[in-house]
C-alpha positions in Angstrom: 0.5 -1.3 46.6 1.2 -4.5 44.6 3.9 -4.6 41.3 1.4 -2.7 39.1 2.3 0.8 38.3 -0.6 3.7 38.8 -1.4 7.1 37.9 -0.4 7.8 41.3 3.4 6.6 41.3 3.5 8.6 38.4 2.5 11.8 40.6 4.4 10.8 43.7 7.4 11.2 41.1 6.1 14.4 40.2 4.1 14.3 36.8 1.7 16.8 36.1 -2.0 16.1 36.9 -2.7 15.9 32.7 -2.9 13.7 30.0 0.7 12.8 30.2 0.2 10.0 32.9 -2.8 8.4 30.7 -0.5 8.1 27.9 2.6 7.0 30.1 0.1 4.2 31.5 -0.9 3.2 28.1 2.4 2.9 26.5 3.8 1.2 29.7 1.0 -1.2 30.1 1.2 -2.0 26.3 4.9 -2.3 25.7 6.4 -2.6 29.2 4.2 -4.4 31.3 6.5 -7.3 32.1 9.2 -4.9 33.4 10.0 -4.4 36.9 8.0 -1.5 38.4 11.2 -0.1 39.6 13.0 0.1 36.7 10.0 1.7 35.1 9.8 4.4 37.6 13.4 5.1 37.3 13.0 5.7 33.3 9.9 7.5 34.4 11.9 10.0 36.4 14.5 10.4 34.0 12.0 11.1 31.3 10.1 13.8 33.5 13.6 15.6 34.4 14.5 15.9 30.5 11.7 15.5 28.4 13.5 16.8 25.3 16.1 13.8 25.5 13.5 11.5 24.9 11.3 12.6 22.0 12.4 10.0 19.7 12.4 7.4 21.7 10.1 4.5 21.0 8.3 3.9 24.3 8.7 7.4 26.0 8.6 9.9 22.9 4.8 10.0 23.3 4.9 10.8 26.7 7.8 13.5 26.4 5.5 14.6 24.1 2.7 15.1 26.3 5.1 16.7 29.0 6.4 19.5 26.5 3.9 19.8 23.7 1.0 18.0 24.1 -1.4 16.9 21.0 -4.5 19.3 20.8 -7.4 17.1 20.2 -10.4 18.7 18.9 -13.4 18.1 16.8 -12.0 19.0 13.0 -14.8 20.8 10.8 -14.7 20.4 6.8 -14.2 23.9 4.8 -17.1 24.8 3.1 -15.0 24.8 -0.3 -13.2 21.9 -2.0 -9.4 22.3 -2.7 -8.6 22.7 -6.5 -9.3 19.1 -8.2 -8.9 17.2 -11.6 -10.9 14.1 -12.7 -9.9 12.0 -15.7 -12.6 10.1 -17.6 -15.0 11.6 -15.5 -18.0 9.5 -17.5 -16.8 6.0 -16.5 -16.8 6.9 -12.1 -19.5 6.2 -10.0 -21.0 9.2 -8.0 -20.2 7.7 -4.7 -16.5 7.5 -5.6 -16.6 11.3 -6.8 -18.7 12.4 -3.3 -15.9 10.5 -1.3 -13.2 13.3 -3.4 -14.9 16.1 -2.5 -15.0 15.4 1.1 -11.8 14.9 1.0 -10.9 18.0 -0.4 -12.9 19.8 2.2 -10.3 18.5 4.9 -8.5 21.8 6.3 -5.1 20.1 5.7 -6.4 19.1 1.9 -4.4 21.0 -1.2 -5.5 19.4 -3.9 -6.9 16.1 -5.6 -7.2 14.0 -8.6 -9.6 11.0 -9.3 -7.9 8.5 -11.8 -10.1 6.6 -14.7 -10.1 3.2 -12.7 -11.6 5.2 -9.9 -14.6 3.5 -7.5 -15.6 4.2 -4.2 -13.8 2.9 -1.3 -13.4 3.6 2.6 -12.3 6.9 3.2 -10.6 8.0 0.2 -12.1 6.4 -3.0 -10.1 3.8 -4.9 -8.1 5.9 -7.5 -8.2 8.9 -5.6 -4.7 11.3 -5.1 -5.1 13.6 -2.3 -2.1 16.4 -1.6 -2.4 17.5 2.0 -0.2 19.7 4.0 2.2 18.6 6.8 -0.7 15.6 7.7 -0.8 11.8 6.7 -4.1 10.0 6.4 -3.3 6.3 7.4 -6.8 5.5 5.2 -5.6 7.6 2.3 -2.7 5.5 2.1 -5.1 2.0 2.9 -4.8 -0.8 4.9 -2.4 -2.8 2.5 0.5 0.0 2.7 2.8 -0.5 -0.2 0.6 -2.7 -2.5 2.8 -2.9 -5.7 3.2 -4.3 -8.8 6.2 -5.9 -10.0 7.5 -7.4 -13.7 10.2 -9.1 -14.7 11.0 -9.8 -18.4 13.4 -12.5 -19.3 16.0 -12.9 -21.8 13.5 -15.4 -23.8 11.0 -15.3 -26.5 7.4 -15.5 -26.3 7.7 -19.1 -27.8 9.2 -20.3 -24.8 5.4 -20.8 -23.3 4.7 -23.2 -26.0 4.3 -27.0 -24.6 5.6 -25.7 -21.2 2.0 -24.9 -20.0 1.8 -27.6 -17.3 5.6 -27.2 -16.0 4.9 -23.5 -15.6 1.5 -24.2 -13.6 3.2 -26.4 -11.5 6.0 -23.9 -10.8 3.3 -21.5 -10.1 1.5 -23.8 -7.4 4.8 -24.9 -5.7 6.6 -21.6 -5.4 4.5 -19.2 -4.5 2.1 -18.7 -1.7 -1.1 -17.0 -1.4 -3.3 -15.8 1.6 -3.3 -15.8 5.2 -1.5 -19.1 6.2 0.8 -20.2 3.6 4.2 -19.4 4.3 7.3 -21.0 2.5 9.3 -24.0 3.8 12.7 -22.3 3.3 12.4 -19.1 4.4 14.9 -16.0 2.8 16.3 -13.8 5.0 16.4 -10.0 3.9 18.4 -6.9 5.0 14.6 -5.2 5.2 14.4 -7.2 8.8 17.9 -5.3 10.0 16.0 -1.8 9.7 16.4 0.8 13.0 12.2 0.8 12.8 12.1 -3.3 13.9 14.2 -2.4 17.1 13.1 1.5 17.6 9.2 1.4 17.2 8.0 -1.3 19.9 4.4 -1.8 17.8 6.6 -2.7 14.9 8.9 -5.1 16.9 6.5 -6.9 17.9 5.5 -7.8 14.1 9.1 -8.6 13.0 8.4 -12.5 13.4 5.1 -12.3 11.3 7.3 -10.4 8.9 10.1 -12.7 8.2 7.2 -15.7 7.9 5.6 -13.8 5.0 8.3 -12.7 3.3 7.8 -13.6 -0.6 4.1 -14.5 -0.1 1.3 -12.8 -1.9 -2.1 -11.9 0.1 -5.7 -12.9 -1.0 -8.1 -10.9 -2.7 -7.0 -9.7 -6.3 -3.3 -10.2 -5.7 -1.4 -12.6 -8.4 1.3 -13.8 -9.9 1.5 -14.5 -13.4 3.5 -16.1 -16.5 2.5 -14.0 -19.8 3.9 -12.1 -22.8 5.4 -9.0 -22.9 5.2 -7.2 -26.1 7.6 -4.2 -26.5 7.0 -1.7 -28.5 9.2 1.2 -27.3 12.1 -0.5 -25.7 14.6 1.9 -23.3 17.9 1.8 -23.7 19.0 0.2 -20.4 16.7 -2.9 -21.0 19.2 -3.6 -23.4 16.4 -5.8 -25.6 15.0 -4.5 -28.9 11.1 -4.2 -29.8 9.6 -7.9 -29.8 7.7 -10.6 -27.7 9.3 -11.7 -24.3 8.4 -14.4 -21.6 7.9 -12.4 -18.5 6.3 -13.2 -14.7 4.2 -10.3 -13.0 3.1 -9.8 -9.4 0.5 -7.8 -7.4 0.4 -7.6 -3.7 1.6 -5.9 -0.6 3.0 -5.5 3.0 0.8 -8.6 4.4 0.3 -8.8 7.8 3.2 -6.4 8.8 1.1 -3.6 6.7 -2.6 -4.4 7.6 -1.4 -4.0 11.3 0.6 -0.7 10.9 -2.5 0.7 9.1 -5.1 -0.5 12.2 -3.1 0.8 14.7 -2.2 4.5 13.2 -5.6 4.7 11.8 -7.0 4.2 15.3 -4.4 6.8 16.8 -5.5 9.4 14.2 -9.5 8.7 14.7 -8.7 9.5 18.5 -6.1 12.5 17.9 -8.3 13.6 15.0 -12.3 13.9 15.5 -13.8 14.3 12.1 -17.8 14.3 11.3 -19.3 10.9 11.0 -19.3 10.9 7.1 -15.8 11.6 7.2 -14.1 9.7 9.8 -12.4 7.3 7.8 -10.1 10.6 6.7 -8.7 11.3 10.1 -4.9 12.4 9.8 -1.8 12.2 11.8 0.0 15.7 12.2 3.6 15.0 10.8 4.7 17.2 13.6 3.5 15.0 16.2 5.4 11.7 17.8 2.5 9.3 16.2 2.3 11.0 12.8 6.4 11.0 12.5 6.1 6.9 14.0 3.6 6.0 11.0 5.3 7.9 8.7 8.6 5.4 9.5 6.6 2.6 10.0 4.5 3.0 6.4 8.2 3.7 4.7 9.2 0.4 6.2 6.1 -1.6 5.0 6.8 0.0 1.5 10.5 -1.4 1.7 9.0 -4.8 3.2 6.6 -5.0 0.0 9.1 -4.6 -2.2 11.4 -7.3 -0.5 8.3 -9.8 -1.1 8.0 -8.9 -4.5 12.0 -9.6 -4.9 11.8 -12.9 -3.1 9.1 -13.9 -5.6 10.7 -13.1 -8.5 14.0 -14.3 -7.4 12.5 -17.8 -6.5 10.7 -17.9 -10.2 13.9 -17.3 -12.0 16.1 -19.4 -9.8 13.7 -22.1 -10.6 13.6 -21.3 -14.4 17.2 -21.1 -14.5 16.6 -18.0 -16.4 17.7 -14.4 -16.7 15.9 -11.2 -15.9 16.6 -8.4 -18.6 14.5 -5.7 -16.9 12.5 -5.4 -14.0 9.6 -2.6 -13.9 7.8 -1.7 -10.6 6.0 0.7 -8.7 3.9 1.2 -5.4 -0.1 2.1 -5.9 -0.9 2.6 -2.2 1.2 4.8 -0.5 1.9 8.6 0.6 5.2 10.7 -0.6 6.6 13.6 0.1 6.2 15.7 -3.3 6.5 19.2 -4.4 2.9 20.8 -5.8 2.9 24.6 -6.9 6.4 25.3 -5.2 5.6 23.8 -1.7 6.2 20.1 -0.2 2.8 18.0 0.3 2.2 14.7 1.3 0.7 13.0 -1.8 -1.8 10.2 -1.2 -2.1 7.5 -3.9 -4.6 5.0 -2.9 -4.9 2.9 -6.1 -2.9 5.3 -8.3 0.2 4.4 -10.0 3.0 7.6 -9.4 3.3 9.0 -13.1 6.0 11.8 -12.9 8.0 12.3 -16.1 10.1 9.6 -17.0 8.7 7.5 -14.1 8.1 3.8 -15.2 5.1 2.0 -13.7 2.9 -1.3 -14.6 -0.9 -0.9 -15.0 -2.5 -4.3 -15.2 -5.7 -5.3 -16.8 -7.7 -8.2 -15.4 -6.2 -11.9 -15.9 -7.8 -12.0 -19.4 -6.9 -8.5 -20.6 -3.7 -7.0 -21.1 -1.7 -4.7 -18.7 0.4 -1.4 -19.6 4.2 -1.0 -19.1 3.8 3.3 -19.1 6.2 6.2 -18.8 4.9 8.9 -17.0 4.1 12.4 -18.4 4.5 14.4 -15.3 0.9 15.9 -15.6 0.6 18.5 -12.5 -3.2 18.1 -12.8 -3.0 14.5 -11.9 -0.6 15.1 -9.2 1.7 13.1 -11.4 -0.3 10.1 -10.9 -2.0 7.5 -13.1 -4.6 4.9 -12.7 -3.4 1.4 -11.0 -5.5 -0.9 -12.8 -8.8 -1.2 -14.8 -10.7 -0.6 -11.8 -13.9 -2.9 -10.3 -17.5 -2.2 -12.3 -18.9 -4.9 -9.9 -18.4 -5.0 -6.2 -17.0 -8.4 -4.8 -20.6 -8.7 -3.1 -22.1 -8.0 -7.0 -19.6 -10.7 -8.6 -21.1 -13.3 -6.4 -25.0 -12.6 -7.4 -23.8 -11.9 -11.1 -21.5 -14.6 -12.2 -20.7 -17.9 -11.7 -17.8 -20.3 -12.0 -18.6 -21.7 -15.4 -19.0 -17.8 -17.2 -15.1 -17.4 -16.0 -14.1 -20.7 -17.3 -15.5 -19.6 -20.6 -13.9 -16.6 -20.2 -10.6 -17.9 -19.3 -10.8 -20.4 -22.4 -11.9 -17.5 -24.8 -8.6 -15.9 -24.2 -6.8 -19.1 -23.6 -5.7 -18.2 -19.9 -5.1 -20.7 -17.3 -6.3 -20.0 -13.5 -5.2 -21.8 -10.3 -7.4 -20.2 -7.4 -9.0 -17.3 -7.5 -12.6 -17.0 -6.4 -15.6 -15.4 -8.3 -15.3 -11.9 -6.8 -12.1 -11.7 -9.2 -14.1 -12.8 -12.2 -12.3 -11.2 -15.0 -15.9 -9.3 -16.2 -15.7 -7.7 -12.5 -13.4 -5.0 -14.2 -13.4 -1.9 -16.2 -12.6 -2.3 -19.9 -8.6 -1.6 -19.5 -8.6 -0.1 -23.3 -11.0 2.8 -22.0 -9.5 3.5 -19.0 -6.1 3.9 -20.7 -7.9 6.4 -23.6 -8.6 8.3 -20.7 -5.2 8.9 -19.5 -3.2 9.4 -22.6 -2.3 12.9 -21.1 -0.8 11.1 -17.9 1.4 8.5 -19.5 3.1 6.9 -22.6 2.4 3.3 -23.3 6.0 1.3 -23.8 4.5 -1.8 -24.2 1.8 -4.3 -22.8 1.7 -7.6 -20.6 -1.0 -10.3 -21.4 -1.2 -13.0 -18.5 -1.2 -16.6 -19.8 -1.3 -18.7 -16.7 -2.3 -16.7 -13.5 -2.0 -18.0 -9.5 -4.1 -16.6 -7.0 -5.7 -17.3 -3.6 -8.0 -20.1 -3.3 
């Protein structure tokens, strides 16, 4: 009979001849295939006898669900009408982004939506799209880079600190920041995030722990950056303990690295299998939060978000240490995530794919481009935007279009004009690739109050 477990073995144990056998074999082959057949069969028998005891178990939870309350897989149809929505800065947004939102608003789980003034088309939800759903999470509505976020550290140093130290500061960024798929720090840092139960209890996530440990404190490719610049605070908050004025600061933009990308890929695949949709909206497949996979994704997504924060904290810790200077204020926010929030008196899952949370009094940072200011903002709690604002200036040119439109010398000219030094950065991240941030901010005056700006001066990106 061999040592490989088969469906016949499970039927012999008493498993019903239904999909629970396929689920069990799938889970065992993926996570337990190195273990002895006898011990697996002993566990399988225990699951069969008392499935409710195993419903939160990493390997067996999905099998228990298949025995007690199988997930009904059926072709989902779009509604003929859209859920209510609001578009901010409509004239600046391409039609495709609007149509992507309109499709999402017809999902049977959609409650409400909004489009931010920096919006442009993406996969599934448009970038700058906000969607509230009922008890369901769309992995592609969160995005591939789960917990992609901004973090700004303001130092107790005047803006003049930059003068004459440009080369020294460039060397700090070259040496102490790591970018892209392969660069990692020689001296790794530990972090409390690695002792989180999700790394032990979710088999898929457990396998990613080593990668997450190696990549802590690193930044991704594409539009991710770490930059030194000047913060101009017009309206300081009391807790910052600083006066209005100009200060030296560091701003970073990155996400959850390989950990988040792998989680996104796995659960997008599972959502697609459980929630078949018409071809034009298949990227919007969702996971019901009452299912094992829905709960597991929610836990994994929150872990990836906390890991993204840990990466930023490590980047800022390293830079503050090397500068030997004190951080007086930190402003940070996710812009690729899903949250449980109240909307019109009921709890919804609010997806923000490239949108900044802007509840009343909530702080955030909305970057411009490497030659345009970013904005330190406080949310106004506008219900029509689902308490959201833009996550940046938004792209005017796609990455492919940049490569045929701009040259390296165009970029150098633009950087010289704004007195910005750039380390790394490809043509697809040309400053000219982005919309006018002033116009974007103008289109969201009812969403946020501006407290200050951040002007980049030394920018480090992936090569």
